[in-house]
C-alpha positions as CSV (number, residue, x, y, z in Angstrom):
1,M,-39.5,19.0,40.7
2,V,-38.3,21.8,42.8
3,H,-34.6,22.9,42.7
4,V,-32.5,25.6,44.3
5,G,-31.7,28.6,42.1
6,R,-31.7,28.8,38.4
7,I,-30.1,26.2,36.2
8,A,-27.4,28.2,34.6
9,D,-25.6,25.5,32.6
10,A,-27.4,25.0,29.2
11,N,-26.4,21.3,29.0
12,I,-27.9,20.5,32.4
13,A,-31.0,22.5,31.6
14,G,-31.4,20.6,28.4
15,G,-30.9,17.3,30.2
16,V,-33.5,18.2,32.7
17,S,-36.0,19.1,30.0
18,R,-35.3,15.9,28.1
19,Y,-35.8,13.8,31.3
20,A,-39.1,15.7,32.1
21,S,-40.4,14.9,28.6
22,M,-39.6,11.2,29.1
23,V,-41.4,10.8,32.5
24,G,-44.9,9.4,31.9
25,G,-47.5,7.2,33.2
26,E,-48.7,8.2,36.7
27,W,-46.0,10.8,37.0
28,R,-46.4,14.5,36.2
29,L,-43.3,16.6,36.4
30,R,-43.4,20.3,36.9
31,M,-40.3,22.4,37.2
32,D,-40.1,25.1,39.9
33,A,-37.3,26.8,41.7
34,V,-36.7,28.3,45.2
35,P,-34.2,31.2,45.6
36,A,-30.7,30.3,46.6
37,S,-29.7,31.3,50.1
38,K,-27.5,34.4,50.5
39,R,-26.1,33.2,53.9
40,G,-22.4,32.6,54.4
41,E,-22.2,29.4,56.5
42,P,-22.8,26.1,54.7
43,H,-25.0,24.8,57.5
44,Q,-27.2,27.9,57.4
45,I,-27.4,27.7,53.6
46,R,-28.6,24.1,53.7
47,R,-31.1,24.8,56.5
48,E,-32.6,27.8,54.7
49,E,-32.8,26.2,51.3
50,G,-34.1,23.0,52.8
51,R,-37.0,24.9,54.5
52,R,-37.8,26.6,51.2
53,L,-37.8,23.3,49.3
54,V,-40.0,21.5,51.9
55,G,-42.3,24.6,52.0
56,R,-43.2,23.9,48.3
57,A,-44.3,20.4,49.0
58,S,-48.0,19.7,49.5
59,G,-49.1,17.2,52.1
60,D,-50.0,14.4,49.7
61,R,-46.7,14.3,47.8
62,A,-43.7,12.1,48.3
63,L,-40.4,14.0,48.8
64,L,-37.2,12.7,47.3
65,A,-34.0,14.7,47.6
66,L,-31.2,14.1,45.0
67,D,-27.7,15.0,45.9
68,A,-24.6,14.7,43.8
69,G,-22.7,13.4,46.8
70,G,-25.3,10.7,47.4
71,R,-25.4,7.0,46.4
72,P,-25.2,6.6,42.6
73,L,-28.1,4.7,41.0
74,D,-28.6,3.4,37.5
75,S,-31.9,3.8,35.8
76,S,-33.4,0.5,37.0
77,A,-32.4,1.2,40.6
78,F,-33.8,4.7,40.4
79,A,-37.1,3.4,39.0
80,R,-37.3,0.9,41.9
81,L,-36.7,3.7,44.4
82,L,-39.5,5.8,42.9
83,G,-41.8,2.7,42.9
84,E,-41.3,2.3,46.6
């Protein structure tokens, strides 16, 4: 799992750690971060951070972007998405 910047909120960091410990089977979860962009315009920030995130992916890995503004999924739907 690669994310932008550091996770400053202790509750979120704890939740991420708990989730990482529950992932099993074929999945291995490793936490990594790319630096947050210092640019001013939102479209420039997204472009720069997106390049950094994609740059961390290796060729044989699936990429899945999670966004708080995206479609909400319950656990079962998220598991199906990962299975696809």
